Every structure is written in C-alpha cells, then in structure tokens.
VOGU-3710 file (C-alpha; in Angstrom, 3 decimals, decimal comma):
1> maspntyrls> 69,322/76,535/93,386  71,946/78,819/95,406  69,937/81,618/97,886  71,038/85,286/96,851  73,933/86,876/98,912  75,624/83,376/98,898  79,052/82,567/98,016  79,615/79,869/95,718  83,018/78,513/93,777  84,321/81,164/91,235
11> csipghemdv> 87,341/78,877/89,993  90,465/77,090/91,278  93,969/78,161/90,566  96,450/75,635/90,860  99,632/77,485/89,753  101,404/77,257/93,585  103,809/73,708/94,104  103,336/74,066/98,026  101,524/75,842/100,352  99,727/79,523/99,886
21> rglaatafpe> 101,110/81,405/102,685  99,516/85,434/100,935  97,236/87,563/99,021  96,746/90,476/98,109  94,676/92,990/95,205  96,613/94,350/93,105  96,586/98,519/91,775  97,340/97,175/88,034  95,759/94,919/86,121  92,034/95,763/87,509
31> gafvsvsrdr> 90,797/93,060/89,025  94,493/91,488/89,524  96,161/90,235/92,575  99,591/88,355/93,454  100,128/85,495/95,654  103,048/84,035/97,491  104,434/80,134/98,580  106,062/78,031/100,174  107,435/77,439/96,939  109,244/80,454/97,087
41> tarvwapnss> 107,831/82,044/94,290  105,095/85,256/93,942  102,416/85,114/90,689  100,445/88,049/89,589  97,067/86,701/88,567  94,506/88,698/86,190  91,035/87,841/85,547  90,968/86,222/82,241  90,059/88,271/78,939  87,519/86,149/77,899
51> etsgykelhc> 84,211/85,692/79,041  84,738/82,284/81,153  84,849/83,090/84,986  89,312/82,333/85,946  92,223/83,558/86,436  95,866/83,699/84,558  98,976/83,948/85,436  100,797/87,643/84,582  103,613/87,392/86,310  106,233/85,196/88,464
61> mnghtnfvsc> 108,845/86,875/90,791  111,813/85,218/92,086  113,978/86,679/94,814  113,760/84,748/98,677  116,532/81,566/99,031  113,603/79,964/101,182  109,628/79,927/101,961  107,822/83,214/101,071  105,629/84,070/103,764  103,741/87,010/103,392
71> vciiapnety> 102,920/89,843/100,837  101,525/93,713/100,482  101,059/96,297/97,607  102,426/99,644/98,239  100,162/101,854/96,442  101,321/103,837/93,433  102,518/106,890/93,046  104,781/109,396/90,549  107,836/107,145/90,330  105,650/104,115/90,396
81> prgliatggn> 102,154/104,383/89,221  101,564/100,582/88,764  102,753/100,620/92,556  105,454/98,009/93,932  105,293/94,638/95,349  106,277/93,624/99,143  107,325/89,837/100,392  108,835/89,054/102,985  110,142/85,639/103,581  111,908/82,561/105,560
91> dniicvfsld> 115,171/83,844/104,283  114,726/87,256/106,962  114,568/89,461/104,150  112,061/91,636/102,001  111,626/91,952/98,521  110,551/94,880/96,304  109,471/93,910/92,934  107,626/96,222/90,014  104,786/94,495/87,875  107,519/94,296/84,775
101> rpdpmftltg> 110,153/92,366/85,881  110,938/89,113/87,764  113,782/90,105/90,503  113,490/92,720/92,545  114,195/96,112/92,433  115,596/96,162/95,868  115,821/93,893/98,995  115,257/95,121/102,600  117,391/93,358/105,424  117,451/93,946/108,718
111> hkntvcalsa> 115,557/91,921/110,561  117,245/88,001/112,082  114,499/86,481/111,603  111,414/85,259/109,483  109,448/88,317/107,943  105,537/87,229/108,262  103,641/89,774/108,184  103,575/93,179/105,371  101,628/96,256/105,542  101,809/99,329/103,051
121> gkfgtllsgs> 100,592/102,658/104,520  100,579/106,448/102,812  104,025/108,016/101,214  105,098/104,522/100,517  105,934/103,784/104,133  106,013/99,467/104,639  105,431/98,455/108,086  107,139/94,783/108,540  106,946/91,678/111,685  109,205/88,960/112,056
131> wdttakvwls> 109,731/86,346/114,155  112,780/88,532/115,592  109,960/89,733/118,063  110,544/93,115/116,708  108,328/95,605/114,195  110,157/97,591/111,440  108,812/101,011/110,054  110,907/101,592/106,224  111,204/104,166/103,512  112,050/103,501/99,958
141> dkcmmtlqgh> 115,352/101,093/100,964  115,983/102,053/104,284  114,430/100,915/107,727  113,231/104,625/109,267  112,798/102,806/112,981  112,578/99,733/114,637  109,736/98,832/117,078  110,622/96,807/119,774  108,237/95,770/122,254  106,460/92,879/122,085
151> taavwavvil> 108,389/89,714/123,769  107,157/86,810/120,836  107,009/86,817/117,292  105,580/89,442/115,926  102,932/87,422/113,951  100,507/90,514/112,387  100,824/93,942/111,376  98,850/96,676/109,959  99,080/100,883/109,158  95,703/102,670/110,103
161> peqglmltgs> 94,141/105,609/108,499  94,669/108,424/110,432  98,574/108,841/109,555  101,588/107,817/112,175  99,399/105,096/113,669  100,336/101,081/113,459  99,614/98,072/114,783  101,088/94,938/115,797  100,205/91,438/116,658  102,272/89,159/118,618
171> adktvklwka> 102,760/85,335/119,869  102,774/87,405/122,793  98,722/87,273/122,704  98,561/90,700/122,222  98,535/93,967/119,897  99,937/97,061/120,262  99,521/100,391/119,062  102,197/102,490/117,896  102,181/106,146/117,302  105,635/107,936/115,946
181> grcertysgh> 107,607/104,778/116,470  106,341/104,846/119,992  104,095/102,396/121,949  100,937/103,850/122,461  99,043/101,265/124,113  98,745/97,247/124,372  95,393/95,179/123,962  94,913/92,099/126,406  92,722/89,683/125,958  93,417/87,366/123,185
191> edcvrglavv> 94,697/83,819/125,190  96,537/82,487/122,500  98,901/83,670/119,891  97,524/86,897/117,779  98,072/85,482/114,135  95,662/88,036/112,158  94,724/91,789/112,097  92,459/94,014/109,929  91,312/97,517/109,549  87,753/98,419/110,059
201> sdveflscsn> 88,234/101,946/110,121  89,674/105,248/111,216  89,417/103,976/114,920  88,034/100,005/114,598  90,051/97,159/113,902  89,944/93,785/113,800  92,287/90,862/115,600  92,303/86,707/115,397  93,568/84,530/117,268  94,926/80,919/117,908
211> dgsirrwmvt> 92,300/80,762/120,886  89,856/80,860/118,168  88,515/83,952/118,405  88,208/87,200/116,953  88,108/90,790/118,859  86,661/93,827/117,555  88,622/96,580/118,602  88,529/100,582/119,306  91,421/102,057/119,185  90,903/103,675/122,135
221> gecvqvyhsh> 91,025/100,785/123,662  87,790/99,081/124,261  87,308/95,199/123,156  83,708/96,033/121,745  82,790/92,190/120,800  84,183/89,123/120,807  83,199/86,509/117,422  82,832/82,359/118,378  82,527/80,192/115,093  85,678/78,848/114,163
231> tnyiyclsvf> 87,427/75,634/116,288  91,053/75,890/115,037  93,660/78,805/115,199  92,464/81,877/112,790  94,812/82,709/110,995  93,828/85,735/108,527  90,968/88,022/107,800  89,836/90,765/104,925  87,100/93,270/105,427  84,928/93,848/102,865
241> angqdfvstg> 84,300/97,898/101,099  81,627/98,533/103,365  83,977/98,582/106,603  81,690/96,243/108,479  81,587/92,611/107,056  84,514/90,378/106,687  86,037/86,558/106,074  88,062/84,877/108,482  90,005/82,002/107,646  92,143/79,030/109,871
251> edrtvriwkk> 93,427/75,517/110,529  89,873/74,377/110,556  89,561/74,074/106,736  87,322/76,884/106,388  86,388/79,810/105,152  83,939/82,087/107,326  81,759/84,717/105,636  80,820/87,770/108,927  78,037/89,947/108,254  76,171/92,107/110,761
261> gectqtirlp> 78,263/90,348/113,730  77,202/87,073/112,763  78,585/84,062/110,765  76,389/84,022/108,245  78,339/81,515/105,989  80,898/78,152/105,966  82,953/77,284/103,223  84,624/73,810/104,211  87,982/73,494/102,267  89,545/70,411/100,993
271> aqsvwcccvl> 92,896/71,238/103,119  93,554/71,684/106,475  95,117/74,931/106,714  93,283/77,289/105,021  96,017/80,648/105,531  95,155/83,322/103,966  92,150/85,785/102,445  91,344/88,318/100,409  88,285/90,829/98,716  88,750/91,729/95,660
281> pngdiavgas> 87,814/95,202/93,932  84,412/93,283/92,621  83,540/91,574/96,354  84,690/88,093/95,069  87,179/86,143/98,102  90,630/84,706/97,560  91,770/82,193/99,353  94,781/80,511/99,532  95,607/76,933/101,425  97,957/74,182/102,554
291> dgiirvftes> 97,082/72,350/99,625  98,833/74,545/97,120  95,293/76,032/95,137  93,971/79,726/95,308  90,102/79,307/94,741  88,041/82,380/94,182  84,433/82,649/95,699  81,629/84,873/94,587  78,422/85,864/95,012  77,654/86,728/91,364
301> dervasaqdl> 75,926/84,684/89,336  77,494/85,820/86,198  81,124/84,396/87,903  80,422/80,914/88,965  81,908/78,296/88,228  80,278/75,360/86,137  78,054/72,960/87,675  80,617/70,109/86,259  83,332/72,244/88,384  81,389/72,558/91,052
311> qafedelska> 80,629/69,347/91,830  84,139/68,842/91,391  84,979/70,609/94,074  82,123/69,099/95,826  83,306/65,461/95,199  87,255/66,430/96,070  85,736/67,681/99,405  84,155/64,567/100,306  87,119/62,177/99,513  88,746/64,042/102,543
321> tidpktgdlg> 89,418/62,298/105,527  89,172/64,140/108,575  91,317/63,342/111,770  89,033/64,210/115,173  92,166/64,924/117,137  92,087/68,583/115,705  89,193/68,983/117,287  87,711/70,354/114,676  84,414/67,754/114,816  84,249/67,705/118,758
331> dikmedlpgr> 84,497/63,808/120,590  83,167/61,281/118,797  82,019/58,354/120,007  81,253/55,334/117,341  78,771/53,311/119,112  76,614/56,925/119,358  76,249/58,565/116,175  73,307/58,065/113,913  73,151/56,533/110,604  71,792/58,141/107,371
341> ehlnepgnrd> 68,447/58,953/108,040  69,619/61,330/110,077  70,331/63,426/107,329  66,908/63,819/106,636  66,580/66,481/109,121  67,514/69,795/107,936  70,033/71,627/109,883  69,449/75,064/111,350  71,955/77,180/110,243  74,874/77,417/107,993
351> gqtrlikegt> 78,000/75,112/108,294  76,150/73,177/110,880  78,142/69,726/111,304  76,222/66,498/111,411  78,415/63,272/111,493  76,766/59,622/111,039  77,814/56,306/110,488  77,896/54,404/107,066  78,319/50,681/108,236  81,792/50,950/110,006
361> nveayqwsms> 83,324/54,170/108,529  82,585/57,708/110,129  81,458/60,029/107,626  80,798/64,459/108,314  78,238/66,153/106,517  77,847/70,165/106,709  74,521/71,634/105,950  74,505/74,617/102,932  71,868/76,977/104,165  72,038/78,521/100,324
371> dgrwvkigdv> 71,559/74,404/98,880  69,063/73,894/101,549  71,032/70,161/101,829  74,296/68,270/103,797  76,796/67,966/102,007  79,970/65,732/102,763  82,685/66,928/103,650  85,047/63,520/104,481  84,934/60,045/105,789  85,810/60,465/109,602
381> vggsskdssk> 89,844/58,596/110,352  91,597/57,338/113,661  89,467/57,570/116,428  87,865/58,430/118,886  89,769/62,787/120,040  89,336/60,688/123,800  90,427/57,485/122,899  91,115/55,133/125,592  94,375/53,746/124,215  96,715/53,637/126,341
391> kvmyegkeyd> 98,678/56,884/128,385  101,316/57,747/130,742  100,635/60,028/133,253  102,958/62,621/133,974  102,372/65,983/136,655  98,793/65,331/136,237  98,130/65,090/132,753  97,861/62,139/130,657  100,197/61,862/127,576  100,741/59,989/124,916
401> fvftidvneg> 104,420/59,870/125,390  107,045/61,188/128,268  110,494/60,509/127,129  113,308/60,705/129,420  116,172/62,944/127,992  119,562/62,974/129,009  121,336/66,650/128,442  124,655/66,089/129,974  126,458/62,417/130,316  125,885/61,947/134,266
411> gpsmklpynv> 123,865/65,079/134,448  120,095/64,835/136,011  118,006/63,429/133,073  114,315/65,146/132,443  111,291/64,508/131,107  109,437/65,473/127,808  105,792/64,935/127,500  104,515/64,426/124,501  100,868/63,878/122,801  100,302/62,713/119,172
421> addpwlaahn> 98,486/65,337/117,879  100,728/68,169/119,614  103,241/69,674/117,304  106,371/69,038/117,579  108,739/71,715/117,552  106,149/73,871/119,722  106,384/70,721/122,248  110,471/70,829/121,869  110,553/74,703/122,130  108,322/74,049/125,664
431> flqkndlnpm> 111,095/71,956/126,978  113,637/73,826/126,118  112,504/76,780/128,049  111,057/74,777/130,890  114,639/73,349/131,430  116,345/76,922/130,161  118,177/74,612/127,852  119,630/76,373/124,711  117,449/77,344/121,540  120,120/75,609/119,377
441> fldqvanfii> 119,378/72,288/120,636  114,900/72,798/118,708  115,805/71,087/116,020  117,493/68,198/117,879  114,751/67,663/120,181  111,734/68,354/118,012  113,847/65,391/115,472  114,201/63,170/118,583  110,490/63,767/118,713  109,156/62,296/115,520
451> entkghtlgp> 111,498/59,579/114,904  109,798/57,601/118,393  106,298/58,622/118,066  103,977/57,461/115,314  101,441/60,779/114,126  98,205/60,824/113,010  97,829/61,605/108,793  95,464/65,178/108,820  93,716/65,002/105,275  94,797/62,680/102,371
461> apvsavdpft> 98,806/64,066/103,883  100,033/65,766/100,347  103,971/66,480/100,982  103,333/70,402/101,349  101,090/69,741/104,687  102,375/72,276/107,250  102,703/73,643/110,989  100,083/75,847/111,769  102,565/77,638/114,341  105,269/78,669/111,880
471> gsgryipgsa> 104,341/77,083/108,373  107,830/74,964/108,260  107,269/70,815/107,722  104,682/69,095/109,766  105,493/65,621/110,691  104,514/63,249/108,132  104,713/59,076/109,079  107,021/57,668/106,764  107,696/61,145/104,376  111,322/62,218/104,985
481> dgrqgfgadp> 111,822/65,890/103,820  115,630/67,036/104,169  114,819/71,327/103,006  116,366/73,359/104,761  113,567/75,836/106,832  111,451/73,257/107,900  111,199/73,433/111,299  112,310/77,215/112,386  110,675/78,446/115,396  109,117/81,451/115,572
491> ftgagryipg> 109,477/81,992/119,033  112,465/81,844/119,697  114,389/123,384/146,105  114,397/126,413/148,818  116,855/129,471/148,464  116,749/132,534/145,858  118,865/130,698/143,645  116,880/128,557/141,374  118,283/125,810/138,798  116,643/127,061/135,587
501> sgstdttpag> 115,481/130,988/136,628  116,188/133,632/133,651  117,573/131,354/132,065  114,529/130,920/129,026  115,293/133,555/127,091  111,955/135,525/125,798  111,394/136,954/122,663  110,853/140,991/122,487  108,883/142,434/120,661  110,275/143,789/117,596
511> vadpftgrna> 112,831/142,259/115,188  114,620/139,847/116,932  116,060/136,472/117,042  113,792/134,296/117,254  115,611/132,094/120,024  117,580/134,421/121,936  115,456/137,923/121,705  118,342/139,403/120,606  118,569/141,575/117,856  119,800/139,661/114,712
521> yssaalqksv> 117,598/140,376/111,528  116,454/143,384/109,579  112,769/145,081/109,208  111,983/143,212/106,535  111,228/140,024/109,268  108,825/141,960/110,403  106,556/141,867/106,460  104,001/139,535/105,682  106,927/137,529/103,927  107,493/133,708/102,796
531> tniyfpktdg> 111,464/135,137/103,659  112,007/131,284/106,077  113,773/133,059/108,599  113,721/129,715/111,226  115,199/126,623/109,593  117,133/124,874/108,814  118,983/126,245/112,143  122,290/124,124/111,720  123,586/126,065/114,976  123,294/124,757/117,834
541> vmfeqanptq> 120,627/126,393/120,806  122,742/126,754/124,300  121,481/127,440/127,636  124,025/129,798/128,855  122,484/132,501/131,209  123,672/132,698/134,381  124,237/134,727/137,625  127,411/133,021/139,416  127,109/134,515/142,761  123,780/132,797/143,291
551> ilaklrelna> 124,907/129,604/142,002  128,095/130,048/144,575  125,881/131,326/147,654  123,418/127,891/146,938  126,644/125,727/146,746  127,602/126,834/150,000  124,690/126,671/151,776  123,853/123,093/150,697  127,803/122,075/151,535  127,407/123,609/154,463
561> sapedhrlnd> 124,351/121,219/155,771  126,045/118,604/153,955  126,417/114,785/155,489  130,039/115,341/156,553  130,985/112,158/154,539  129,804/114,185/151,466  130,258/117,615/152,778  133,189/119,756/150,223  136,635/121,647/151,629  137,481/124,852/151,182
571> tvldnlekll> 140,070/123,535/148,523  137,411/122,338/146,238  134,955/125,144/146,476  137,779/128,018/145,401  138,239/125,510/142,291  134,648/125,032/141,552  134,250/128,585/142,195  137,213/129,640/139,889  135,983/127,308/137,265  132,520/129,178/137,570
581> litsdfksqd> 134,048/132,046/136,583  136,040/131,202/133,586  133,376/129,441/132,025  130,739/131,765/132,399  132,840/134,773/131,087  134,689/133,478/128,145  136,199/136,912/127,801  138,526/135,753/131,001  142,011/135,275/129,987  142,381/132,556/132,654
591> hptadqisil> 142,356/128,569/131,563  140,594/125,859/133,313  143,072/122,792/134,470  143,037/119,653/134,685  142,649/119,834/138,228  139,497/122,277/138,107  138,021/119,702/135,478  138,628/116,579/137,244  136,987/118,156/140,750  133,887/119,195/138,960
601> wrtshwpedi> 133,518/115,821/137,589  133,684/114,005/140,744  131,655/116,330/142,660  128,729/116,204/139,900  128,300/112,411/141,633  127,328/114,318/145,245  123,864/113,500/146,205  120,977/113,997/143,887  118,873/116,268/146,042  122,049/118,078/146,581
611> vfpvldilrl> 123,848/117,998/143,237  121,638/120,575/141,041  124,333/123,472/142,037  127,056/121,580/140,727  125,138/120,588/137,567  124,767/124,233/136,666  128,170/124,917/136,549  128,420/121,484/134,769  126,271/123,460/132,156  128,148/126,067/132,322
621> avrhpevnaq> 131,520/124,242/131,740  131,083/121,730/128,774  130,214/124,966/126,604  134,467/125,840/127,037  136,612/124,311/124,300  138,970/122,653/126,928  136,516/121,844/129,165  134,461/119,833/126,439  137,299/117,905/125,087  138,346/116,418/128,470
631> lcggtegasl> 134,804/115,315/129,731  133,142/114,352/125,773  136,157/113,243/124,347  137,343/109,085/124,869  136,056/107,143/127,156  135,217/110,032/129,680  132,724/111,106/127,369  130,418/107,525/127,661  131,387/108,089/131,638  129,409/111,634/131,520
641> cnhllglmsp> 127,037/110,717/128,442  125,480/107,909/131,237  125,596/109,848/134,417  123,413/112,257/132,746  121,229/109,863/131,519  121,418/108,784/134,794  120,115/111,404/136,231  117,575/112,358/133,761  115,258/108,761/134,759  111,600/110,045/135,053
651> qgrpanqmla> 112,092/109,073/138,395  114,187/111,386/139,049  114,348/115,528/140,762  113,251/117,757/137,626  115,594/119,884/138,279  118,757/117,428/137,955  116,269/116,525/135,106  116,518/119,886/133,373  120,113/120,226/133,609  121,270/117,481/132,522
661> lrtfcncfse> 119,273/118,327/129,851  120,482/121,380/129,328  124,336/119,956/129,944  123,431/117,624/126,673  122,469/120,975/124,701  125,785/122,772/125,466  127,880/119,717/124,927  126,891/120,206/120,887  129,222/124,090/121,650  132,472/122,144/120,873
671> shgrslllsq> 133,238/119,320/118,007  134,117/116,573/120,805  130,682/116,886/121,741  128,825/116,828/119,023  130,181/113,660/118,446  129,675/112,192/121,375  126,071/113,367/121,243  126,019/111,547/117,540  127,481/108,170/119,045  125,480/108,146/121,654
681> reavlsrasd> 121,829/109,734/119,298  119,639/106,471/120,137  119,937/106,570/124,363  120,423/110,379/124,593  116,585/111,199/122,722  114,981/107,869/123,785  115,621/109,227/127,813  114,522/112,496/126,953  111,756/111,896/124,927  110,211/110,042/128,716
691> lrfvcnknih> 110,303/113,275/130,062  107,786/114,966/127,708  105,811/113,830/130,422  107,556/115,773/133,492  104,720/118,773/133,850  107,297/121,558/133,685  107,595/124,324/131,547  111,570/124,667/132,302  111,927/120,298/131,097  110,175/121,338/127,750
701> valatlvlny> 112,424/123,844/126,516  115,412/121,750/127,132  113,685/118,954/125,224  113,223/120,921/122,295  116,245/122,203/122,304  117,808/119,274/122,678  115,928/118,151/119,518  116,675/120,858/117,749  120,455/120,923/118,245  120,187/116,805/117,041
711> agllygrpse> 118,141/118,092/114,131  120,759/121,048/113,271  123,366/118,457/113,601  121,604/115,495/111,060  121,340/119,240/108,287  122,595/118,125/104,815  123,072/113,810/105,826  120,636/112,371/104,129  122,574/108,871/105,018  121,426/109,611/108,599
721> ieakaqclsv> 117,839/108,618/107,951  117,147/106,671/110,862  118,661/108,980/113,452  116,215/112,074/111,277  113,756/109,584/112,410  114,179/109,096/115,301  113,869/113,226/115,877  110,565/113,027/113,949  109,304/110,526/116,419  110,508/112,759/119,614
731> assalevvqd> 109,382/116,394/118,479  105,835/114,266/117,330  105,509/112,441/121,039  106,929/115,877/122,582  103,823/117,969/120,346  101,273/116,347/121,845  102,240/116,933/126,199  103,971/119,750/125,912  102,429/123,256/126,438  104,750/125,920/126,973
741> keavfrllva> 104,878/127,603/123,634  108,327/128,376/123,278  109,221/124,491/123,198  106,709/124,114/120,919  108,372/126,475/118,824  111,776/125,116/119,061  109,819/121,866/118,157  108,476/123,212/115,434  111,857/124,448/114,130  113,224/121,257/114,808
751> lgttvagdgt> 110,729/119,381/112,193  111,616/121,887/109,808  115,023/121,706/110,084  114,739/117,861/109,917  112,894/118,007/106,551  114,434/120,529/105,157  116,475/119,344/102,246  115,664/115,949/102,111  112,655/114,326/100,595  112,745/110,880/102,604
761> akdlarslgv> 112,142/112,803/105,724  109,603/114,859/103,720  107,830/111,326/103,234  108,436/110,268/106,548  106,993/113,526/108,429  103,831/113,096/105,755  103,260/109,103/106,843  103,443/109,935/110,604  101,002/112,541/110,101  103,026/115,550/110,847
771> nsqitkyasv> 100,983/117,864/108,940  97,856/117,111/110,606  99,343/117,169/114,122  101,298/120,395/114,314  97,705/122,542/111,877  96,738/123,565/114,889  99,774/125,936/115,594  99,409/127,884/111,981  97,425/130,586/113,455  98,893/131,157/116,610
781> sdpakvgecc> 99,829/134,820/116,833  101,278/135,423/120,671  104,114/134,877/119,416  103,958/135,434/115,950  107,164/132,955/115,545  105,107/130,373/116,338  102,486/130,201/113,082  105,014/131,571/110,686  107,012/129,076/111,229  104,207/126,651/111,351
791> rlvldelq> 103,182/127,260/108,077  106,973/127,557/106,684  107,118/123,489/107,996  102,767/122,902/106,440  104,038/124,320/103,194  107,890/122,142/103,133  105,099/118,880/103,637  103,280/119,813/100,853
//
C-alpha cells in the first residue's frame, strides 16, 4: 500500500514519435497542457471527460521545419481569451498558435540559431533564449529589445513577477538579471552550463545545471541553498503552487520531488533523458522524456493508474539497461557485489540504489519508501566505469582514443582525444576551439569521431536517443541517421567660466513653458485640469543659453597655457570668435564660412583637459542650419557622432560628457542632425545611458533631454517600436538614479511622448514596470509640473 503524499503513475501518453522536449499547462481548457517534440509538432492534451484517468489529444500544431525545443503559454487577454501558445525550434524561429487552428498565427524571426527557451510575462511580453547567445523580448509580432551579455548559448529564460525583471541562464555557467533591457546582476556559482530556471517568489528563484546541482537564489544576488541528489545533468525545474516545493528532471533517468529543501521522492523512468516537467493546476506532474512518452504522476488515489498499468510501468522499468559509464550508479566492481540476499535489508531513503550480482549479471534496484520494497530499475551492462581496458595517455589523462588529425596538407598534425562516454559533438567543439579552427568543421570532425569509434548503447537505444547538450542525435553504433539538424552545436575646470552654468532653465512660478520657463500657456494651466500640456512633445528641446564673452575668455586663457604643439594661432581664435557670435545670435546677417566650420571641427579634437570651451562653441554652432548640414551630413556626420561618443566615455571628464550630450540634443534642431541621430540611435542612447551613474545634475538633465528629443522624433511612428523600446529602457534606467527634479520631469515627458497614441508601446511600458517605478513622483508638488506630468503618464498607462 502506497503511503500518502507519494507520487505514483497516473497515465502514460505515447503521443509523440520522438523526444518530448517541453511541457506547459494551458489556460484553456481546464486541466490541459501542451507538449512539444523533436517530431516537429506541438500537441494539446485535455483530461478525459470519462471517470477514467488519462488525457486525449485535443489539438496538433505544425509550423516548424525542424525539432521543436520549447513551449510557453501567453496569458489570455481581451483579444485572445483562451491565451496563445508559443513554441521555439531548431529552425531558429518562434511560432505563435491559437487554440483553434493547427498552423501558426504568426512567426517571430530574428534569432540566428536554435530557440531553446521561452517565457511569457504580463501584457503579452515574450522572452526567448537561443544558442546564438542572446535573449530577445517580443511584444505581439515585433522584437522590442535584444539582451546581449552571455558568451555562450542561452539555455533558460524566465520573467519574474515583478514587472521589468527577467532572468537568463547560459552555457557560460552564469545567470543574469535584466531590467528594462539592461543587465543588472550576474549570478555565478554553477560549475557547468545552466539548463533551467524557475520562479519561487518575487524575490527568489531556482537554477539547475549540468553540474548536477540546483541552487536557490535571492534576486539580490545571494545563493541561499544548494541542492544535491541528481547524478547527472539536470534539465528542468517546476515549482508547486505553494511556492516552495519543486520538481526536477535530468539525464540520470529520474524525476525528483523536493519538499522543505529535501529530495523526498525519486521516480526513475525507462528512458535516459528526462527532458522536461510541468506541475499541473491539480498538483499532478507531467514529465516528457527521450522515449517520446509523456507520463503524468499524481498524489491522488482517484487519479492513480490501474494496478495493471502500474505493473506494466514497473515491468518496463525493470527491462531497461543501464550503462555504468553514465556515472549514475558509481563505480562497479563485479567481484565485490552482494547477491540477492542484500535486498532483504530495507533501504534508508527513497530512491536509494542497490546493485546485486545475479549469476553473471548485475541488476540495479531502487528503494521505494511508499511501497516499502526494492523495485528493479534495470540491468547493468558494459562493465565497470573504471574499466581496465587499454587506454591512451595524452596530456596527463587517459583516453580511449587519441586521433591524429591533419587539417592542412604538409602542416602540423593535431591530436584529438576522445573517450567513448563523451559526446562526439562536444569533443569536436573542444578540439576546434583549442586549435583555433573554423567552427564550420564541426560536423566533419564529429562525424569522423562517430565513424572511428565504438560507443556504448545507453538503454534500449531507441532511434530517438539524444545528445544531452543539444537534443541532437546521440551516436548509436550501427545506426545511421541522415536527417538534417542532428548534431547542431549550441556553443557555437578653474576660472569664472563653468561649462553648463546658467544654461539649465528654471521654472518660475506662474504660467510658463515647463521646459524654458517662458510664458507660453494660458492661466487655465494653473487650474486643476486634465488638460495635458506636457506631452507628446515633438519639437526638440535645445540648450541655447550662453555667455559668449566668458566662453571666449576661457578659450584664450587655456590656449595661452597650452603646450606649444597644441596652441592655436590668432587667425584660428578669430575664426572661432566670429563663428560663436554668428551662431549664438540668429539675428546676425552673417553666415558661417566653410573655413570657420572646418576650424571648429579640427579644434574640437584639442586635448580633453582643455577642449571644453571649444565644445561649448560646437554645442551652439550645430543649431545653425549651415553648420548642421556640414557637420551632420554624409560621412562627416558619422565622424561627429564617433567623436562625441568618445568624449562621453564613462571614464571621461564630466564637463566634456555634459557638453557632448548637449551637442547631440542641439543636433535635433535641423533635418541633417535628426537623420544622423536616428541612424545612430542605438549607439548614442546606449552610451548616454551609461552616464546616468555620473553624479552631476547637468549631465542628468542633458541625458533626459536627449531621450526626450528621441521620443519626440519617434512620435507617430508605430513601426519604430524597437527604437521606442530603447527610449523606454533608457528613461526607466535613468529614473532609478536621477535625483534632480528637472531631469526627472524631462524623463517623465519622454515616457509620455513615447507611449502616447501607441498601444504597443503602452503594453511594453506596462510590462517593464514603468507604472510602479514612477508612481512615487505623482505626489511631488515642488515643482508642480513633476507631479502633474507623472499623473498624466500613469493615466496613459491605465
């Protein structure tokens, strides 16, 4: 009689022709789940309506041209009240299905290699991970942002309950936390590829790895617990509804139940790779494995399988064969093994393994706490994992084979070491990497290994046996598989003049332009009203104030003390003075000359410790149509952009950083500058965002103004959603550190302008947690424009 709170087989579902690689509980119908497989299909399974346990296939979806690797459910919304199903595959695409048609509604393209992980968040946000080392954030059918930072395949992704927080796990052995598209933290501790992630709560999550461990992390960075029980790679985690207990599956043929921090039950399957698991709403566990079968396990007596089905499952398990070279059973010495009498002694923990000698055979048994007996889990074949067969010594280690590879005729030969228990694709990858060879040779080298070695069959060797790294075809001696896609690789200053002084406008009391303080609005603006005078703001905000006399005085002062090889002659100084006077007063009848503009460009490359007055002249000059056209157009524009980005280096001088930002802002005054900045948007905003950590309010105001000007330029362009996503990300990240109220105000206007009239941008802002982030500003009354603008942005995001 099984003890209570023990999981037993409920049913087996032989619905797929190849490995089951992913599982997810669906929103509709009740109790259903979806599975995906290397057979290129996704299938929805619903509970049988009859009293008998089991599931029936409700829906089969096709759309991928290669193996399907992962699946997740996009939550129901007004448009799709039953939710959507997203699947990722080895064909590098994501298919999005509804529950009423077999073909995809749309596909998402952008990844350059296998899509191996998916997670859905609020408001329809989708996060994907790929062998191309990136993760991508999608909304509807568009990519919002690409998360770059990992150095190897992104095997696992998950969106945390707190809006805007995302996690990625990688073959580079790390987990990264992302907020609004930027990496906030890296978690290190695993000693091998991170394969799975699972949310525990708003502040905790789990990770599992090829190193055979599971780690519990605080979002703040601390690893609070490490769990050990698995004897091989761990592929998947799923958390129970109580938010504490969880399930894990792996390459050691097991499903393990964890309660109160302990492994309380081990369920062994007659399949080598247990790829995935999913806790269903009723508390049952669905499991997918390399034999193509989905198995559901339950604690409920009402849903447990019949005695006949339970016995059939046990019989299937007992007939399995286990290769000790997998390491799952430890080292085996035939002469030291006890006989069957050893099974008369009870085990002391669930899942404990015991080996006995039965004649010339070795049998493996596992202790079942629930049944109080030893259950046979297979016959051990292949001899000791420390077989004394002849080995070859290479670089201090023993190998079954050491091949000599001649890559170039007449060139030096290279050694390729290999053990029969190794994965040929990984061995090939390591060989190519070590010898700095082109990855294009991967298939050729791996196939060479396969053709020239004799491996060991793991288990009954079904056709769908798979590589635990890639999900591609594991080498089975004597078998041949010409299908494409097998073996794909996943690694694949002093003085009175102070730049910036006097040029940040303050807002006087009364009715005024919220940016300049100049009279611009009627007295109605003072009244409590829903009238939005703040956004969308589509005309650029410029930094126009200047004191030419002070700028020129500082320029001459610095020039007098400059090293002789950098000293400017009087002609150059006179030209800079004339250009400054022309461009700081647009009422002037004079026009800047090509020589004056050329001199300005050359002198802007003065040494960084003295260049700031020249940058101030540049900042004013780019507002002039003729200067803007000459410096921002054509190849000169790219040169200007690169020069200013260099001055904005985080290690640069604050005065130069601020003036470079202001110059970019003023470039928006004319069409050539706007075109330049739109084409260079990603680089400019990325570098500008880095300056949020500089404790300088003038830099913060300039950064906020730059984001605002971009938002205004993008207003009314719904197709520029990726650019808007970057504006949201930069504004959101800046609001976390900026204290100056004017900078905060301009960032709020930028947010409002970005989302105004664009439903997709609003959804993205909600998913990034902008609402909760800016709520604290709604009550700000000094200056009043901060609170008023914040409340209007919040209204937009309702």
